[in-house]
C-alpha positions as CSV (number, residue, x, y, z in Angstrom):
1,X,0.0,0.0,0.0
2,X,2.8,2.4,0.9
3,X,4.5,1.7,-2.5
4,X,1.2,2.4,-4.3
5,X,0.7,5.6,-2.4
6,X,4.2,6.7,-3.2
7,X,3.7,5.9,-6.9
8,X,0.3,7.8,-7.0
9,X,1.9,10.8,-5.3
10,X,4.8,10.7,-7.8
11,X,2.5,10.5,-10.8
12,X,0.4,13.4,-9.4
13,X,3.4,15.6,-9.0
14,X,4.7,14.6,-12.4
15,X,1.4,15.3,-14.1
16,X,1.1,18.7,-12.3
17,X,4.6,19.6,-13.6
18,X,3.8,18.5,-17.1
19,X,0.5,20.6,-17.1
20,X,2.4,23.6,-15.8
21,X,5.0,23.3,-18.5
22,X,2.4,22.8,-21.2
23,X,0.3,25.8,-20.0
24,X,3.4,27.9,-19.5
25,X,4.7,27.1,-23.0
26,X,1.3,27.8,-24.5
27,X,1.2,31.2,-22.9
28,X,4.8,31.9,-23.7
29,X,4.1,31.0,-27.3
30,X,1.2,33.5,-27.4
31,X,3.3,36.3,-25.8
32,X,6.3,35.5,-28.1
33,X,3.9,35.8,-31.1
34,X,3.1,39.3,-29.8
35,X,6.7,40.1,-29.4
36,X,7.4,39.1,-33.1
37,X,4.6,41.5,-34.2
38,X,6.1,44.5,-32.4
39,X,8.9,46.8,-33.1
40,X,10.9,47.4,-29.9
41,X,13.7,50.0,-30.4
42,X,14.3,50.3,-26.6
43,X,14.7,46.5,-26.1
44,X,12.1,46.3,-23.3
45,X,11.2,42.8,-24.5
46,X,14.8,41.6,-24.5
47,X,14.1,39.1,-21.6
48,X,11.3,37.4,-23.5
49,X,13.1,34.1,-24.2
50,X,10.8,31.4,-25.7
51,X,13.1,28.6,-24.6
52,X,12.3,29.1,-20.9
53,X,9.7,26.7,-19.2
54,X,7.2,29.6,-18.8
55,X,7.2,33.4,-19.3
56,X,6.9,34.2,-15.6
57,X,10.5,35.4,-15.4
58,X,10.1,37.8,-18.3
59,X,10.1,41.5,-17.5
60,X,6.7,43.2,-17.7
61,X,4.9,39.9,-17.1
62,X,3.2,38.9,-13.8
63,X,2.1,35.4,-13.0
64,X,0.0,33.8,-10.2
65,X,1.1,31.0,-7.9
66,X,0.2,28.5,-10.6
67,X,2.6,30.2,-13.1
68,X,-0.2,31.5,-15.2
69,X,0.1,34.9,-16.7
70,X,-2.1,37.5,-15.0
71,X,-0.6,40.9,-16.1
72,X,1.0,42.3,-19.2
73,X,2.4,45.7,-18.4
74,X,3.9,47.4,-21.5
75,X,2.4,50.9,-21.2
76,X,4.6,53.8,-22.5
77,X,7.2,51.4,-23.9
78,X,7.8,53.0,-27.3
79,X,6.4,49.9,-29.1
80,X,4.9,49.9,-32.5
81,X,3.4,47.1,-34.6
82,X,0.0,45.3,-34.1
83,X,-1.9,43.1,-31.6
84,X,-2.2,39.4,-32.3
85,X,-5.2,37.0,-31.9
86,X,-3.1,34.7,-29.8
87,X,-3.5,37.1,-26.8
88,X,-6.9,35.5,-26.4
89,X,-5.2,32.4,-25.2
90,X,-4.1,34.1,-21.9
91,X,-7.1,32.8,-20.1
92,X,-6.0,34.0,-16.6
93,X,-5.0,37.5,-17.8
94,X,-6.4,40.2,-15.6
95,X,-4.6,43.3,-16.8
96,X,-3.7,44.1,-20.4
97,X,-1.8,47.4,-20.3
98,X,-0.5,48.6,-23.7
99,X,-1.3,52.3,-23.5
100,X,0.8,55.2,-24.8
101,X,2.6,53.3,-27.6
102,X,2.3,53.4,-31.4
103,X,0.4,50.2,-31.9
104,X,-1.5,50.1,-35.2
105,X,-4.0,47.7,-36.7
106,X,-7.2,46.5,-35.1
107,X,-8.4,45.1,-31.8
108,X,-8.5,41.3,-32.2
109,X,-12.0,39.8,-31.5
110,X,-10.2,37.0,-29.6
111,X,-9.7,39.4,-26.7
112,X,-13.3,38.5,-25.9
113,X,-12.0,35.2,-24.6
114,X,-10.1,36.7,-21.7
115,X,-12.8,35.8,-19.1
116,X,-10.6,37.0,-16.2
117,X,-9.8,40.4,-17.6
118,X,-10.3,43.4,-15.3
119,X,-8.5,46.2,-17.2
120,X,-8.1,46.7,-20.9
121,X,-6.0,49.8,-21.5
122,X,-5.1,50.5,-25.1
123,X,-5.4,54.3,-25.0
124,X,-3.0,56.7,-26.8
125,X,-2.1,54.4,-29.7
126,X,-2.9,54.4,-33.4
127,X,-5.4,51.6,-33.4
128,X,-8.1,51.6,-36.1
129,X,-11.1,49.5,-37.0
130,X,-14.1,48.8,-34.8
131,X,-14.6,47.9,-31.2
132,X,-15.2,44.1,-31.2
133,X,-18.7,43.1,-29.9
134,X,-17.0,40.1,-28.4
135,X,-15.6,42.4,-25.6
136,X,-19.2,42.1,-24.2
137,X,-18.2,38.6,-23.0
138,X,-15.7,40.1,-20.6
139,X,-17.9,39.7,-17.5
140,X,-15.1,40.7,-15.0
141,X,-14.1,43.9,-16.9
142,X,-13.9,47.1,-14.8
143,X,-11.8,49.4,-16.9
144,X,-12.1,49.9,-20.7
145,X,-9.9,52.7,-21.9
146,X,-9.6,53.0,-25.7
147,X,-9.4,56.8,-26.0
148,X,-7.0,58.6,-28.4
149,X,-6.9,56.1,-31.2
150,X,-8.5,56.0,-34.7
151,X,-11.4,53.7,-33.9
152,X,-14.5,53.8,-36.1
153,X,-18.0,52.2,-36.1
154,X,-20.5,52.3,-33.3
155,X,-20.1,51.4,-29.6
156,X,-21.2,47.8,-29.3
157,X,-24.4,47.4,-27.3
158,X,-23.0,44.1,-25.9
159,X,-20.9,46.3,-23.6
160,X,-24.0,47.3,-21.8
161,X,-24.3,43.8,-20.4
162,X,-21.1,44.0,-18.4
163,X,-22.3,44.7,-14.9
164,X,-18.8,45.1,-13.4
165,X,-17.8,47.9,-15.9
166,X,-17.0,51.2,-14.0
167,X,-14.8,53.2,-16.4
168,X,-15.3,53.5,-20.2
169,X,-13.3,56.1,-22.2
170,X,-13.6,56.1,-26.0
171,X,-13.0,59.9,-26.5
172,X,-10.8,61.2,-29.3
173,X,-11.7,58.6,-31.9
174,X,-14.0,58.6,-35.0
175,X,-16.9,56.6,-33.6
176,X,-20.4,57.0,-34.9
177,X,-23.9,56.1,-33.8
178,X,-25.3,57.0,-30.4
179,X,-24.0,56.8,-26.8
180,X,-25.5,53.9,-24.9
181,X,-27.3,54.8,-21.7
182,X,-28.3,51.4,-20.2
183,X,-26.4,49.2,-17.7
184,X,-23.0,50.6,-16.7
185,X,-23.2,53.4,-19.3
186,X,-25.8,55.1,-17.1
187,X,-22.9,56.4,-14.9
188,X,-20.2,57.1,-17.5
189,X,-19.6,60.9,-17.9
190,X,-20.3,62.3,-21.3
191,X,-16.7,63.7,-21.6
192,X,-15.5,60.1,-21.9
193,X,-17.2,60.1,-25.4
194,X,-16.2,63.6,-26.6
195,X,-14.3,64.4,-29.8
196,X,-16.0,61.7,-31.9
197,X,-17.5,64.1,-34.5
198,X,-20.0,61.5,-35.8
199,X,-21.1,60.2,-32.3
200,X,-24.5,61.4,-31.1
201,X,-26.5,60.8,-28.0
202,X,-27.2,59.9,-25.4
203,X,-29.8,57.6,-26.8
204,X,-33.3,58.8,-26.3
205,X,-35.3,55.8,-25.3
206,X,-34.5,54.0,-28.6
207,X,-35.8,56.8,-30.8
208,X,-32.4,57.2,-32.5
209,X,-30.9,54.4,-34.5
210,X,-27.8,52.8,-32.9
211,X,-25.8,53.2,-36.1
212,X,-26.9,56.7,-37.1
213,X,-24.2,58.6,-39.0
214,X,-22.3,55.3,-39.5
215,X,-22.9,55.0,-43.3
């Protein structure tokens, strides 16, 4: 019995280690894909070595006790390039901080898979395209700051279903349609929507079309 118990314990430890390595490598692969898509003149990503067991020793990365990535802190890092769909694989990520860079391209819809995300800070970049409706699946989201980019299209109504949402700032873009007023948007100040010349609102009990001025 003692030998069986020892064997079972050893197998459990080995399996836990293997799962940690696999998960760590998966998250490391996703982050290294991001690194390859970015230009990094100041070498802030120099420590991002894909040969390590997991990315928890990389600068600007924070992990939990299970070695799963919970924070990505690359604000104001003089980065350019674009975001990658693989970021959606960081299922334990709580903070995605990429503000004040020169990131271009669009917001990947795959970010809607980040079920643990609390803060999405992409402000002060050069991001274009629309705000993905898939972000409405982020039921833990508190902070959504997308201001000072080149975003177009309407504000997805799916965001109104995020009860945890406290801060939304989409000012200084080229959004159209009307400003939502239901759910968390009831308490968002109007200056967080300013300098979107084609954005109207707030909505008047559904009398205005959501996508007005979007054609």
